C-alpha positions in Angstrom: -0.1 -0.2 0.0 2.9 2.4 1.2 4.4 1.6 -2.5 1.0 2.1 -4.2 0.6 5.9 -2.5 4.3 6.4 -3.6 3.8 6.4 -6.8 0.4 7.8 -6.9 1.9 10.8 -5.3 4.9 10.9 -7.6 2.2 11.0 -10.3 0.5 14.0 -9.1 3.6 16.0 -8.9 4.5 15.0 -12.5 0.5 15.8 -13.9 0.5 19.1 -12.2 3.7 20.0 -14.8 1.0 18.6 -17.9 -1.9 20.8 -16.0 0.5 23.7 -16.2 1.2 23.0 -19.5 -2.3 22.5 -20.6 -3.8 25.8 -18.9 -1.7 27.4 -21.5 -3.1 25.9 -24.4 -6.3 26.2 -23.0 -5.9 30.2 -22.4 -5.2 30.5 -26.3 -8.1 28.6 -27.2 -10.5 29.9 -25.0 -10.2 33.6 -26.3 -8.8 32.7 -29.8 -10.6 28.6 -31.0 -7.1 28.4 -32.3 -5.5 25.0 -30.9 -1.8 25.6 -30.3 0.8 23.3 -30.9 3.5 26.3 -30.4 2.9 26.1 -26.8 5.5 23.8 -26.2 8.2 26.1 -27.4 7.2 28.9 -25.3 7.4 26.0 -22.0 11.1 25.1 -23.3 12.2 29.0 -23.7 10.7 29.7 -20.9 13.2 27.6 -19.0 15.8 28.3 -21.2 15.6 32.3 -21.0 15.6 31.2 -16.8 18.6 29.4 -16.7 20.4 32.0 -19.0 19.8 34.8 -15.8 20.1 32.5 -13.4 22.4 29.8 -14.3 24.2 31.8 -17.4 24.5 35.5 -15.6 24.4 33.9 -11.8 21.2 36.4 -11.0 19.6 35.9 -8.0 16.4 33.7 -8.3 14.0 37.0 -7.9 16.2 39.0 -10.0 16.2 36.5 -13.3 12.7 35.2 -12.4 11.1 38.7 -13.5 13.1 39.1 -17.3 12.6 35.4 -18.0 8.9 36.3 -17.8 8.9 39.2 -19.3 10.5 37.8 -22.6 8.5 34.8 -22.6 5.5 37.1 -22.9 7.4 38.6 -26.0 7.8 35.9 -27.4 4.2 34.7 -27.0 3.3 38.5 -28.6 5.7 38.3 -31.3 3.9 34.5 -32.3 0.3 36.5 -32.2 1.4 39.7 -34.0 3.4 38.0 -36.7 1.8 34.8 -37.7 -1.5 34.7 -36.1 -2.8 38.1 -36.7 -2.5 38.1 -40.7 -5.0 35.0 -40.3 -7.4 36.5 -38.6 -10.8 35.8 -40.6 -8.9 33.0 -42.3 -9.8 29.1 -41.7 -8.9 27.9 -38.1 -7.1 25.1 -39.7 -4.7 27.8 -41.3 -4.1 29.2 -37.8 -3.6 25.7 -36.8 -0.8 24.6 -39.1 0.8 27.8 -38.4 1.3 27.1 -34.8 2.9 23.7 -36.4 5.3 25.8 -38.7 6.2 28.2 -35.5 7.1 24.9 -33.3 9.2 23.4 -36.0 10.9 26.9 -36.7 11.8 27.3 -33.2 12.8 24.1 -32.6 15.8 24.7 -35.0 16.8 28.3 -32.5 16.2 25.7 -29.5 18.5 22.8 -30.8 20.6 24.9 -32.6 21.3 26.8 -29.0 21.4 23.6 -26.9 23.8 22.2 -29.8 23.1 18.6 -28.1 24.1 19.5 -24.3 21.9 19.9 -21.5 21.0 22.4 -18.9 21.0 22.0 -15.8 19.0 24.8 -13.5 21.3 26.2 -10.4 19.3 24.5 -7.2 16.9 27.5 -6.2 14.2 25.4 -4.1 14.9 24.0 -0.6 16.2 20.5 -1.1 15.5 16.9 0.6 11.9 15.2 1.3 9.4 15.6 3.5 8.6 12.1 5.0 5.2 11.0 5.8 4.3 7.6 7.3 6.8 6.0 5.0 5.9 8.2 2.1 8.5 10.7 0.6 8.2 14.1 -1.6 10.6 16.1 -2.6 10.2 19.4 -1.3 10.8 20.9 -4.8 8.1 19.5 -6.5 5.6 19.7 -3.5 6.5 23.4 -4.1 5.6 23.1 -8.0 2.8 21.2 -7.2 1.4 24.0 -4.9 2.4 27.1 -7.1 0.3 25.0 -10.3 -2.6 24.8 -7.6 -2.7 28.6 -7.0 -1.7 29.7 -10.6 -4.9 27.6 -12.1 -7.2 29.7 -9.0 -5.4 33.1 -10.0 -6.3 32.6 -13.8 -9.7 32.0 -12.6 -10.4 34.5 -10.6 -9.1 36.6 -13.8 -11.3 35.1 -15.6 -14.3 35.5 -13.7 -13.8 38.7 -11.9 -11.5 41.1 -14.4 -12.3 43.4 -17.0 -9.8 41.9 -18.9 -11.6 38.0 -18.3 -14.8 39.5 -19.3 -13.2 40.9 -22.2 -11.8 37.3 -22.8 -14.7 35.5 -22.5 -16.4 37.6 -24.9 -14.1 36.9 -27.3 -13.6 33.5 -27.2 -18.1 33.6 -27.6 -18.3 35.6 -30.7 -15.1 38.3 -31.9 -18.1 39.9 -34.1 -20.4 40.6 -31.2 -17.6 41.6 -29.1 -16.2 43.9 -31.0 -19.7 45.7 -32.0 -20.2 46.1 -27.7 -16.6 48.3 -27.9 -14.2 44.8 -27.1 -10.8 46.0 -29.1 -10.5 41.8 -29.9 -7.0 42.3 -31.6 -5.7 43.4 -28.3 -7.2 40.2 -26.1 -5.4 38.0 -28.7 -2.7 40.2 -27.3 -3.2 39.8 -24.2 -3.7 35.9 -24.1 -0.7 35.7 -25.6 0.9 37.3 -23.3 -0.6 35.8 -20.4 -0.2 32.5 -22.2 3.5 33.0 -22.3 3.8 34.2 -18.5 2.2 30.8 -17.8 4.3 29.1 -20.1 7.7 29.9 -18.6 6.1 28.8 -15.1 5.6 25.6 -16.4 8.7 25.6 -18.4 10.6 26.8 -15.2 8.9 24.0 -12.8 9.1 21.1 -15.4 13.2 21.9 -16.2 13.3 22.1 -12.5 12.7 17.9 -12.3 14.0 17.1 -15.9 16.6 19.6 -16.9 16.8 21.4 -20.1 17.5 19.5 -23.2 16.0 18.9 -27.2 13.0 17.1 -25.9 12.0 19.5 -23.5 9.5 21.0 -26.0 7.7 17.7 -26.7 5.8 18.1 -23.1 3.5 20.7 -25.0 2.3 17.6 -26.3 1.3 16.1 -23.1 0.0 19.5 -22.9 -2.4 19.1 -25.3 -3.5 15.7 -24.5 -4.5 16.9 -21.3 -6.2 20.1 -22.8 -8.2 17.9 -25.7 -9.3 15.3 -22.7 -10.2 17.9 -20.1 -12.4 20.1 -23.0 -10.2 23.4 -24.9 -12.1 25.8 -23.3 -12.1 24.0 -19.6 -9.2 24.8 -16.8 -10.8 23.0 -14.1 -10.5 20.2 -16.5 -6.6 20.9 -18.0 -6.0 20.9 -13.8 -7.7 17.7 -12.9 -6.8 15.6 -16.2 -3.0 16.8 -15.7 -3.1 15.1 -12.4 -4.9 12.4 -14.0 -2.6 11.4 -16.6 0.0 11.5 -14.5 -0.9 9.3 -11.7 -2.0 6.8 -14.9 1.3 7.3 -16.1 3.5 6.6 -13.0 1.6 4.1 -11.2 0.8 2.2 -14.7 4.4 2.4 -15.1 5.4 1.1 -12.0 3.3 -2.1 -12.4 3.0 -2.9 -15.9 6.1 -2.5 -16.9 7.6 -5.2 -15.6 4.9 -7.0 -17.3 5.0 -5.7 -20.8 8.9 -4.8 -21.0 8.6 -1.1 -20.3 7.1 1.9 -22.4 3.9 2.5 -20.8 4.9 6.1 -20.1 5.2 6.5 -23.5 1.8 5.5 -24.4 -0.3 6.0 -21.9 -1.2 9.5 -22.6 -2.4 8.5 -26.4 -4.5 5.5 -24.7 -6.0 8.0 -22.4 -6.6 10.4 -25.0 -8.3 7.7 -27.3 -10.7 6.8 -24.6 -12.0 10.0 -23.9 -12.3 10.9 -27.7 -14.0 7.8 -28.5 -16.9 8.7 -25.0 -16.8 12.0 -24.6 -15.4 13.9 -28.2 -15.3 17.7 -26.6 -13.7 16.4 -23.5 -14.6 15.2 -19.9 -14.9 18.9 -19.2 -15.9 21.1 -21.9 -19.1 22.6 -23.3 -20.8 20.8 -25.8 -22.0 23.3 -28.6 -24.9 23.2 -30.3 -25.5 24.8 -33.8 -28.5 25.4 -35.4 -29.3 24.7 -39.1 
């Protein structure tokens, strides 16, 4: 039983990272209806920017954190202004493919900079493990888990109780109707990509603290996309719950099934969950069903 609980808690810690990555994808979709494949690169560059200031320049944690947020937010804004804004009014498939092109382009820059090497973040969180009833939880991962929960709460409050959040919700419902109500839709798009960039930076830093910065880091965006689709592309709470569940399924499944099948459960668990959810609820576990009248 202790072993099962240990694997479960570790899975929840990992799942909180997936949920953070998915949160940025959901934010973009809720306001623009664009499914962003480029978000994995925002996560990776957020971690890389933080490493440049913390490890490269040797700046203190709080001093390096702010410019990392700013640069990642500016990268998100640049993606929106340069690549996606000219596609407003075009089929959503065009914007979807554009985000894929952005992912490939930024991957080239990311890999070129790393040159096959791995960057490790300096220790900026308390080390050691918290042991309760025989269950060991790394303190740095526990802090990341708490930060993920707080971030989801903060973003939800922004959406529900601020003027910006109201504009985002109105834009998500109908761009033309929002425009007629005096909302500058293009500005909302910019704000949402900036906010998504900041969330991606937090996700990237938290992820790099666990798995380091190397050429495969951007592909955590695939896990985030799986979580966003399964939870419902317009549901933040769905991203949080499904992210935690996916981490749980991956870690527990790998612990008990890998010895039986020879490994690889973590690599296929997310796709198996995605297939199962799409067969049962194509709009996601917490997604809204949209009824179109003809």
